[in-house]
C-alpha positions in Angstrom: -116.9 46.2 69.2 -118.3 49.4 70.1 -116.8 52.8 70.6 -117.6 54.5 73.7 -117.1 58.4 75.3 -117.0 57.8 78.7 -117.8 61.4 80.8 -117.4 62.7 84.2 -120.8 64.3 85.4 -119.6 67.5 87.6 -117.8 70.1 85.5 -118.0 68.4 82.7 -121.9 67.8 81.9 -123.5 69.9 84.6 -121.9 73.0 86.4 -120.0 71.7 89.1 -121.8 73.0 92.6 -119.7 71.0 94.8 -122.0 68.0 96.5 -124.8 68.2 94.8 -128.1 66.9 96.8 -131.0 68.4 95.2 -132.0 67.6 91.9 -133.3 71.3 90.7 -129.8 72.6 91.3 -128.5 71.0 88.2 -127.3 73.4 85.6 -126.5 72.0 82.3 -123.0 73.4 81.1 -123.2 75.2 77.8 -123.6 73.4 74.7 -123.8 69.8 76.4 -127.1 68.8 74.5 -125.7 69.7 71.0 -122.2 67.9 71.7 -123.8 64.7 72.7 -125.8 64.9 69.8 -123.1 65.0 67.7 -121.3 62.3 69.6 -124.5 60.2 69.0 -124.9 60.7 65.5 -121.4 59.4 64.7 -122.1 56.4 66.7 -120.4 56.8 70.1 -121.7 55.0 73.2 -121.9 57.8 76.6 -121.3 56.5 79.6 -121.4 58.9 82.6 -118.0 57.7 85.4 -118.6 60.3 88.4 -116.5 60.3 91.9 -119.5 61.0 94.3 -117.7 60.9 97.7 -120.3 63.3 99.1 -121.7 59.8 100.2 -119.1 58.8 102.1 -118.5 62.4 103.7 -122.5 62.5 104.6 -123.3 65.4 102.7 -126.1 63.3 101.1 -127.6 59.8 100.6 -127.4 57.4 97.9 -131.2 58.1 97.7 -130.5 61.7 97.0 -127.3 61.3 94.3 -129.7 58.5 92.3 -132.6 61.3 92.4 -129.7 64.0 90.8 -128.4 61.2 88.0 -132.4 60.2 87.3 -133.1 63.8 86.5 -129.9 64.3 84.4 -130.9 61.4 82.0 -134.3 62.7 82.0 -133.0 65.9 80.5 -131.0 64.3 78.1 -134.3 61.9 76.9 -136.3 64.7 76.8 -133.6 66.6 74.3 -133.5 62.8 72.0 -130.0 61.9 73.9 -129.8 58.5 75.2 -127.1 57.9 77.9 -126.3 54.1 77.3 -125.1 54.1 81.5 -124.1 55.9 84.2 -121.7 54.3 87.0 -120.8 56.4 90.2 -118.5 55.5 93.0 -120.2 56.4 96.6 -116.9 55.6 98.6 -114.2 57.4 100.2 -111.6 56.2 102.5 -111.4 58.9 104.6 -115.6 59.0 105.0 -117.8 58.9 107.8 -120.5 56.9 106.8 -120.3 53.0 106.6 -120.1 51.0 104.5 -119.1 53.8 102.0 -115.5 54.6 104.1 -113.5 52.4 102.0 -110.8 52.1 99.6 -112.2 50.4 96.6 -111.7 49.8 92.9 -114.3 52.2 91.5 -113.0 55.3 92.8 -111.4 57.3 90.0 -108.3 56.9 88.8 -109.1 53.3 89.8 -110.8 51.3 86.6 -113.6 49.8 88.2 -116.5 51.8 86.2 -114.8 51.8 83.0 -114.1 48.4 83.4 -118.1 47.8 84.2 -119.0 49.9 80.5 -116.6 47.8 78.6 -117.7 44.4 79.9 -121.3 45.6 79.6 -121.2 46.9 76.0 -118.2 45.2 74.2 -116.5 48.8 74.1 -113.1 49.0 72.4 -110.7 51.0 74.4 -108.9 51.9 71.3 -111.7 53.4 69.9 -112.8 55.4 73.2 -112.2 58.5 74.9 -112.7 59.9 78.4 -113.7 63.8 79.2 -112.8 65.1 82.7 -112.3 68.3 84.5 -109.9 66.5 87.2 -106.4 64.9 87.2 -108.2 61.6 88.5 -110.2 61.4 85.1 -106.9 61.8 82.9 -105.0 58.9 85.5 -108.5 57.0 84.7 -107.7 57.3 81.0 -104.1 56.5 80.9 -104.5 53.6 83.7 -107.3 52.2 81.0 -105.6 53.1 77.9 -108.4 55.6 76.8 -107.7 58.8 74.7 -108.3 61.8 77.2 -109.7 65.4 77.1 -108.7 67.8 80.0 -111.6 70.6 80.5 -109.5 73.6 81.9 -111.5 75.3 84.7 -110.0 77.1 87.6 -111.9 74.9 90.3 -109.5 72.5 90.5 -105.1 72.6 90.6 -104.1 70.4 87.7 -100.8 68.5 88.4 -98.6 70.0 84.8 -97.3 66.0 85.2 -100.5 64.4 84.2 -100.8 65.6 80.7 -103.8 64.5 78.8 -104.3 64.0 75.2 -105.9 67.1 74.7 -106.7 70.2 76.7 -109.9 72.1 75.8 -112.3 74.7 77.4 -115.5 72.2 77.1 -117.3 69.4 75.8 -118.4 70.8 73.0 -114.4 71.6 72.0 -114.0 68.1 72.7 -116.8 66.7 70.5 -115.1 68.4 67.6 -112.0 67.0 68.1 -113.6 63.9 68.3 -115.7 64.3 65.3 -112.6 65.3 63.1 -110.7 62.7 64.6 -113.0 60.0 63.3 -113.1 61.8 59.6 -116.0 63.9 59.7 
């Protein structure tokens, strides 16, 4: 069975600029290239799981979202990093755009995106991690049995009752801890 790091997109891999519509506005978070390369070197799959309610709320289209995601994947490919998959949830029950204005099972903290990855790649949850910067990421990890890293930032309020396995300042710190846990 495979081991995997599930990664939130905005605020973890790239700067969270709100509703990102234009691929030219992608700004990588510091040290993400090094962190992802180090995780790949020790055999982890890398899967991005991202809530993108901007589709349901009418801020951008699925096509816009896919252009941003493709550009991000390309940036990593040019740096010799293979992202194994990317799943996004375009839904939000308070959205205004049909058919995306629904309650779904893929929106974090629900398990839909993780289940897709587990089924597709044969992932061992007990050897895998979730890295995120929102409470929904930590709840997803808890709901699915993943160990969790919460990247502390000032953009989002954090409920102190939702406790991750690790608090970290960025993806690089999380990757260093994962490497250490692997005996490296």
